[in-house]
Steps between C-alpha positions, in 0.01 A plus 500: 500500500575484124829625358692683756621862439867414463424256214274739307825640336466204257235672287423480137746788423790329673425167334491667162830653565647152599375354177669780296824448684499127427380525146749336254745438783358197685229240442326485831485675850300463820488681825392384847449774758333498847481590852537248784426572862587214748566385856737245649462374858735248645476373863725240653427348845227756556735784444513744210782438245368737236198719442537702174296669232603611157375671195661447147430679179685387187484370144690274273546577127566216277605529132563240233683468161554178303566286808670771710347644812549822676388569858494823692357565852368829622404626848405843396188500291488852345470531129847634440652206686281235329588637154870499586482150646312375196769645272769324702295165490496533110877549483543188731275293263702608199831408673356169623389402150860529378616217733187284488535147355133409494329745256125498503194729490232550769165364370247776444177483693183687537508771763321451835338789694383381847454614848524243785424550864482243767296626803614360829232454757720650783736735324860507594508883456203534746666286760727678751840363561416449864223256407754306277746482782227374740435214267870394492534527872201272545665242278827518685328457836304201382813324378717585805242391750428150316741299721819521692683339207451809285834683498483745216205659301510738199203664339550717175222709339535659153253705311479739209250715303587529129370748243667455164501556127606297198519638151687408179574592138200277378262744669419308826413702796428300823450618856467283819449558866524221757622402850720202603562366848705202635575377849765240614529314825808311592528311823798295662453246761777338705513207735794274618736667254272451204374811307218499250350773285166554342398770249165600372379800295180651356478757216283632240373802290285685736501679833476421874221254419781251400576474880130504608436117495569214738779355299678831485441587870640166610802491260760553782318232717536266206867569468552449878309178499692359199841589652405327823382185316833478312684473821359147543565390141767261385705504174439208261737266328549597140402289201236477227143537620143557396455867586178702543544870464272759645375802292795719614758250380294426187501875421879517578563211266277660227658833535869428568572170328263543205389861469839653461580260216193642328639857501586579138816693578643182654390310194665748259819482713491123476460489875185292498419127481191592303665678213398263213185340663206719403224261385669196660383299793703597805272359783228243556171577329331614818735796545389858410711777625387876456634851573203726557576841665162656412325701766176341625623170639476584860139395497610147419655478838221697684726799547399858545813610323708396181782256475844638563622389157224657292519816292297683237777526249861430501784758487490514125134590455383147422177395680523211738363176371475124552778315338502122486844361534416139508156370376434127556861431512594692189730805514296786347666835571789697644470818706590809302612850515486745205849406402466127529170490323636711215815293463302176505215634279237436770226719643601664829307350797553755787804375679748785466531618860716737699513570872489872452506776244871522526549131406496347151222244437593124492305192417334417832211276634180627668278226649625157394313195590419135431131426425332258746349160407301269718693348796410582853807530737364221721473273196863578402632421847285181532637382156861557606670190664828665588571876440552852629246783513693828456362841583622854460811626307799630702766561234638338187684512179411427136691510167276553195783398273513152625168468687671395827330630818548462869238623753505487880159475653398628842286207617463139413302204619583130461225296327482125586233269358272786405521685832663838583761443778767706681621846409844537324731784447807588286355319203629592154372404157698480186431385145479594122198715392389307194543160679285624792227622261484141374500330835194667650263226599221705665370864470271652766164637441366856521454464883874451538594783264668808665764766426780691679654835436861612487768699336692341212864618429648522160764739342529694820122568521243364745144471344181421693363161390252219603528120421299209608308189413344195674669227691691271266666164544832417331661151468866433561603848607843538661472605860784603736527577877763569759518123582 
């Protein structure tokens, strides 16, 4: 498609006028502008709750002076409105600078001129809304008909097609076009006064092909089966146990308990346990943790689409890249935005992200994962005398300031004398991040490595992310249950 007509207003003449307006008044500026076309479909108990479509055209103008930021949002993208909004953004930066305690300059960088387009195999724009509704109705039907114990089902479908521009005062001019789809399935089962829930999702960068595989087609059946199984589960007695985490929980731990502590804004605000630990050993030598949101990793998981947490460049015009957070137990890097990298005299690494053009970028993760090693899951279980196998994240809490975390997992299984036993429910895990990183006694191999997608909340914004890893075994982890 290329740059859509509404965005062609940002031509060389307009950019030249913006540079003249900003000359000798501010130090830096950037603009994100784009069009988003999307659909939301929400069914509950096989009945429509919402079917909606939307189209949004807007831009966010950001200006900077000696540590002070200005930010102005526009929904009218004609030249006069853009010039007026840009002038207002300059005034905001000048006012902000007067009250700013942390004075710094944005690091200069070479301009990037790029055009990115991800071609979906089955385009969202070429798929009628009726076909999308048919897919959701089939998911609802499959879950509802699974058993008599299924009492409530919900299937939510979200998609969007984005065509956007980024350009800045350094001369960068970047265009991208891509599609995103995500589907959720939530199922409640009830028997003898006991109610249990299971939730699964699939998402990625791409079109309807994301739903054209066996795993996606059966996602509501999976939720129904899991909810049914949990009705028969028991809650364990709490205590300290050897715990084996599945890839979802490994990813949750890596993202929530460790990853947020690596975000440099938390470090600068003295809200991170990792503040003075660059170059120091924070985990056992076998641990390597990476954040890599680059596009192209779907092939690693035999996908016909891209990972939900991937992107070509962040919302500050920095190309996505692999960032090693821990390498062989040593803390190597933090995740940076333009501001944090400038204040800490580090190179930006593509983690300044916003959930839309009308939101300001923050330091955020992309695809955060723990590198696999050499254990098979069967070996891990056989080597465990007494423990708990925990699978799937339900909800949780983490404090990057102290490293304290608490997670509730959806399924668990007792391990006795190297054998997987009965299913458990209502299992919660708690501990201290750095202690856990040094109590890992086994790390799964590549065959156990997997990922999950989700939306991470921070500062009032939800950002699409992925996290993952292999199965891992942790010694002396505190476990709680209802008993």
